[in-house]
N, C-alpha and C positions, 0 to 999 in steps of 0.2 A: 653606773660606770662614770668615773671622774676623768677629767682631762689631765695631761702631764703638765705640772706647774712649771713655768718659765721655759717651756719647750721652744717657743718661737724665738725668745731672746738667745737661747743656746744655739739654735740652728742658724741664726743670723751671722754668728761669728765663726761658723764652721764652713768647710768647703764641701761637706757632704757626709754621708754615713760612714765613709771610709775613715774619717777622723776617729770615730768611736763606733765600731760595728755593733756593740751591744746596746747602743742608744736607739730604742724603737718607741718614739713618743706616741701617745694617744691624743689625737687632735679631732676637731670638728670642721667639716666642710660648710662654710657659710654661704658660698656662692659657686655656681658652676655655669659656665657660659661657653657655647660652641663658637669657635673662630673659623670661619670659612677661609680656604686658601684659594689662590688663583692657579691657572694653568694645570688644573687637574690634580694638584697635590692634595694629599689627605688632610682633612680638617683637624684642628687641634682643640683641646679643651682647657680653658683658663679657669683657675680656681682661686678661692680665697680661703685660707686655713686659719684656725684659731685654737689657742690653748686656754681660752676663757678670759685671759687678761689682755693679750695682744693678738693681732692678726697680721698676715702678710700675704701678698699675691704669689701665685705660682702657676705651674703648668703640669698637666698629666702627661707622662710618657705614653707613647703609642700602645705599649703592651697593656696599659690599664683601660684603654678605650672599650674593650668588650664588657668590662664591669660597669661602665656607664650605660651601655646599651641594655644590659640585663637589669639595671636598676639597683645594683648592689652599691655602686657609688652614686650618690644623689645629694641634693641640697639637704643640709642639716645632719647628714650621716656622720657617725663617729667612727673613725678609722684608726687602725694601728699602722704607722708608717714604718715599713721594713727597710726601705732603701730610698735615698734622696741625694740630690746634688744641689749646691747653691751657686747660682750664676750671678755675676755682677754685670750690670748693663753699662753702656757708655756714659750714661748720666750719673753713675755711681749707685743707682738703685739696685737692690738685690731681689731676686725671685727664687722660689724653691721649685725644683723639678722633682716631682714625685715619681720614683721609678718602681716602687713596689708598695702596695698597701692592701689591707684586708678590712672589710667592714665588720664592725663590732655590733652596732645598733643604730637605729635612727629615731631619736626622740620626737622629731617633727617640728622642732623649734630651736632657736639659738640658746646656747648655754652661756651664762655670764653676760658681761657687758664689755667686750673687748674693744680696744682702741688700736689705731695704726701703730705698728712697731716703730715707725719713724718718729713717733712722739715720745718714745722712752728717753729719759734724760741722757743715759750713757750712749745711746745710738745717735742722738742728735749731736752730741759732742764729737763722736767718732766721725760722723759724716762731715761735719764742719772742718775738723782738723785734717781730714783726708782730702776734701774737695774745696778748699778755701780759694775760690777763684775770684773773689772780690766783686768787682762791678759786673763781671760776666754773669754771676749768679743773680744779681739784681735785674739785669736785663732779661735773663731767663724767666725770673719770676714775673716781670712785666709782660713778657710774651705769653706766658702761661695764663695770666689774668685776661689778656686781650683775647686769647684763643677761647677761653671759657666764656667770655662775654659774647663773642661771635657765635659760638656754638649755641649758647642760650638763646640769642636773638633768632638764630636760624631755626632752632627747635620751637620757639614760641611762634614764629611766623608759619612754620609747617603745621603746628597744632591748630592755629587759627584757620588755615586753609582747609585742613581736614574737617574741622568743625563746621565750616561753611558748607562743605560738600555733604556732610551728614545731615545738616539741617535742611538743605535743599532736597535731598533724597527723601527725607521724612515728609516734607511738605508735598512733594509731587506724588509720592505713593499714597499719601492721605487723600489727595484730590482724586486719584484714580479709584481708590476704594469708595469714595463718596459717590462717584459716577456709577460704579457697579451696583452700589446699594440702591441708588435712585432707580436704576433699571429694574432691579429685582422687585422693589416695592411696586413699581408701575405694572410689571408683568403679573404680580400677584393680585393686584386690584383690577386690572383691565383685561387680562388675558385668560387663557385656559391652559391647563397643564397637560391634558391628554391630547397631544397634537401628533399627527402622523402625516407623512408625505402622501399616503394613500387616501387621506380624507377627500371626499368629493365636495367641492365648493360650487354652489349654485349662485350665480350673480345676476341680478336684475340690472342690466347695462342699458340705461335709458329706455327701458320698456321691452328690451329683448333679453330672453333668458339664455345665458351662456354658462356652461358647466365645464370644470376642469379639476384635475387633482391638485392638492395643495403643493405637492412637490414640484409640479410643472410651473405653477404660478410664482414660486419663491426661488427660482433658479438664480436670478440676478441679485446676489447678496448685496446689501448696503443701499439698495434703491428704495424709493417710496413704494413701488409696486410690490416688492417683497414685504415691506412693512405692513401693507394692507392685509396680506393673507397668511402671515407667518404665525398668527395666533396670539402675538403679544398684545393686540388691541381688540381681540375678538368681541369682548363684551361692550365695546364702545361703538361698534360699527352700526350704521343705520340699516334697518331691515324693512322690507316691504311686508304686506299683510300675510304673506306666505312664509315669512321667516328668512327669505333670501337676502344676502348682502346687496344693498342698493348703491349704485354709483351713477351719478349724474354725468354721463358721458355720451359721446356719439357711438351708437352700437356698432357701426361698420368699422370705425377706427379701432375700437376696443377689441372687436372680433379679430382684426388683423394682428394685433399684438399677441393675443392668446394663441392664434394659429401659429405664429412665429415661435412662441415658447414651446408649443407642442412639437414642432419640428426640431427645435434646439435640443429637446430632451432625448431625441433618438438619433442625433447626429454626432459624429466624431469631431474632435477638435480640429482635425485636418480638413474636414468637409462640413463646416458650419453653414447654416442656411443664410440666404441673403436677408437683408433688413426687411422688416414688415412693409407691405405695399398695399395700396388701395387704388381705386380709379382716381383720375385727376380731380374730380369733383370733391373728393373727401381728403385730398392730400394735405391741405392746410390743417384740418382737424387731427389727422394722424401725427403730423409734426408737432402740433400743440400737445397731444397726449404723450408723445415720446419724451418731450422736455419735462412735462408735468410729472410723469411717473419715474423718471430716471435721475433727473438733476436735483441739486440742492441749492437753495438760495439762502445766503447768510445776511443779506442786506437788512433784514428786519431784526437782527440781533446786534447787541453791543459787541464791537470788535475787541478781541483780546489779543494784545501783542505779547509775543514771547521774546524776551530779551536774548540777544545773542550771548553765548557762553563766553566768559572771560578767557583771555590767553595768559597762562601762567608761565613766566620765564625766569623767576628769581631763584630756582633751585637747580640741581644738577639735571643733565639732559634726560636721563631715564626717569627721574622723578617728575620732571616737567611733563614728559610724554604721558606718564600714567595719570597724572592729575588732569591734564587737558582731555585725555580720552574719556575720563569719567564725566567731566563737564559736558562733553559732546553727547554722551548717551543720556545724561539727565535732560539736556535740551531736547533731544529727540523724544524722550518719554513724555515730557510736558507738552510738546507740540502734538503728540499723538493723543494725549488725554484731552487737550482742548478740542481737537478734531472730533473725538468721540462725543464729547459733551455737546458741541454744536450740532453734530449729526442727530443726536437724541432729541435735542430741542426742536430741530427742524421736523423730525419724524412725528413728535408729539403734536406740534402745531399743525402739520399737514393733516393728521388724522382728525384733530378737533375741527378744523375748518372745512375739510373736504368730505370726510367719510362718517361723521356722526350726525345724529338728529332723530327726531321722532318719525314714526311711519305716517303720522298725520300730515307731515310736511311734504310727503311724496305725492305728487299730482300725476295721475294717469289720464292721458288724453287720447281720445279717438279722433284722429285728424282725418276726416272723411273716410273712416274705416281703418286707417293705419294707426296702430297703438304706439304711443310714445309716452315716456315717463320722465319727469324732471322734478326738481325741487321748487317749492313755492318761491324761495328767494331768487332763483334763476329767472322766473317769470316776472319778478318785480325788480330786476336789475336796473331798468330804466324807470326812474320814479315819475309818477304822474302820467305815465302812458296808459292807453286804454287797456293794454294787457295787464299791467300792474294793478290797475283798479279792479279788473275782472277777478283777480285772484287774491285780493286782500282779504283779511280774516272775516270782515263783516259780510262782504258779498259772497264769500265762499260758503258760509253757513247758510246763506239764503238760497244758494243753488240747490242744496239738498240732494239731488240725484235720487237714485233708487236704493241707496244703501241704508240698511236699518241700523241705527245706533243703539243697539240693545244694551251695551255695557253701561250706558248712562240712565237706564230705566230705574224709576223708583219702585218700591213694592206695590204701589197702587197701579202703576203701568204694567208691571208683571202680572198682577191679578187681572187687569183688563185684557191683556193678551190671552190669558188662560180661558176667558169667556168666549174667545173667538175660535177656539179649537173645537171642531165638530166632534160630537160624541163624548165630550168631557162634562161630568156632572158639575152643577153650579157650586156645590160646597167645596170642591177642590180648589177653586180660584181663591177662596177665602184663606186657605192654608198658607198661601204665599204672603198675605198681609199679616196673618198671625205670627209667622216666623220671620217677618221683615226681610224677605228675600228680594235683593235688588237685581239689576240686570246682569252684572258680572257673576253674581252667585248663581243665578239661574243657569247660565252657560256652563258652570262648573258642576252642576248637580248630576249624579249618576244614580244607578238603581238604589244603592244603599242610602244616598242622600235623600231621595224622594220618600223612602220608607221612614227616615228619621223625622221629616216634617209632617208625617201623618198620612201619606198616600198609602192605602192598604191593598186595593184591588190590583191584581197582576195585570189585567188588561189596561187599567188606567195608567200604570207605571210604564208599560210598553208604549202606549199612545203618547205620553208626555216625552219619553226619551226620543221618539221619532220626530216630534215637533221641535224639540230642543236642537236636534241635529240639523233640521232645516234652518233654524235660526243661525246656527254656527256657520253654515255655508254662506248665508247672506252677510254675516258679519265679516267673514274672511274675504269676501268678494271686494276687489278694489273699486273705489268710487271712480267712475270714468266720466270725464267731461267731454262733450262733443265740440270739436273745432271744425267748422264747415268751410275749410279752405284747402288749398292744394298742399298735400303732404310734403312736396318738394320745397315749396316756398316757406311753409311754416318750419320745416326741418332746418332750413338755412338760418332762419331767424333764431330758432332755439339754440343751435350750435354757437352762434355769435353771442347770445345772451349768456350761455354757459361760460365761455371764455371771458366775457366782460365781467361777470360776477367773480370769477376766480382772480382776475386781475385786481379787482377792488379789495380782495383779501390778501394781496401780495404774493399769490402763488404762481402767477405767470405774467408775461408781458402783455401790454396792450394789444388786443387782437387786430388783425387787418380786417377791412370791410369784407363782407361775404362775396365770394366769387360765384356768379350766377351765369348759367348758359344763356346765350343770346336769345333763343326763341322763347325763353320764359321770363325774360327781364321785365316786360311790361306787367305781367301778372305779379311778379315779385314786388315791384314798386307799388302796385295797388294795395297789396296786402300790408306792406310796411307802412304806407301812409294811413291806412285804416287804424292799425294798432298804435302807430307812433306819429300822430299828426304834428304838424308844425316843425319846430327846430329839431326835435328828437329824431326825425326821419333821416337827418344828415349823418347820424352815426352809422347807418346802414348804406345810405346811397351817396354820401359825400355832398359837398356844397353845390 
């Protein structure tokens, strides 16, 4: 389908199709733009039409709007114009009003290489002869150029501002995604996937066993207490010989917190329980634990400053408002991302310093019959003290206690053990040497394993399984060291050392000196001076 040659030139000099009703040119729509109206008036459609040689601007009459909405009239559509009018603007420029048109086809691209009709020689002469306003035209041209420069500068400035917004949004979203990915990787490496609020958690809290459901322990979201039991760090938590999570805390203070969480889980928002409470003797430790488990300290991290968002005022009011609003939310998003990152760093650092470690570092004490448990590092918080020396690595191995270190047995030691089993034939002990069975492997042997190393008789297998079971019980039994002093006095010392050690790690403030009831003060001072002779006793007793 070809376009009507010279149609645009002919239409330019007409007043409309009334001049020649049989003139129905075939033209192409090069451009179609919706023009919004104010005060509720119906919008209009601006068009640019071409005959392949020239193009001219125009408008669609309202009766053609449905054809735009249906897609019949669209960019690059070839149409037959049945009716039109030519309007002359106050500037002398002419536009075509399309009153009736039908779609012929839409090739999807521009036909020919049309130019503005105003550049046609005869049109240019016609305009100049009709509107020769001399200097006014020159001034108009200058104003037009200045307007174009202003618009270009405005558009350039707006584009630059939009690019800044886009770049900032991309950076902040990338940072948020990096934090999320770091959390996912950490959870995959250190946590467990099968986590339920109904999981029963057993905790060795300073030697006392406390049990609660995971959902109860993790009610206070965002706290260090929730981080301990949420499952994200499950594989890093320090455990005692029975596999329980070990926490070096005051049992009474910790019990008070768990009791409060139990009450919180069954209370309504309008009738929440009072804060955890203990007797006056343990109030300092409860306050210490509440701060330790609920608060966050950022002093150990590099401070990240978030720049205040810029205030944009060089555009129109509505545009300024929209741009400043986006800057505000980008600022909030970055501040939130930084807060999450700091929170994650604090959580990871807290877990590493407070809740990880080998079960060999857990020291179980029988303080005149009262069981207490702590970390070796806590007992060594005051260097060169008698207590620190008693539990250094060298002296600890010398203490021995009654625990059997089966896991470290060599095959010869395993064989020697077998010779001590009543009723066991001598040749059986040699099987452990021949198969190079060490202590850890001995504990792992079951009925099939014993058969595989050559034990054939059913009675012998049963006897060995029974004796291996006895060994396992001994291995799993905590090493208990006797402390022959008052549980009250030693407990006060231990609580102070716990807080002192955590302070050295940057997890809490410097603890106050222990508060001791008057009738036990002399006994307390005697025990302190025994374990902390000289200057170190002032940490507990003051100058």
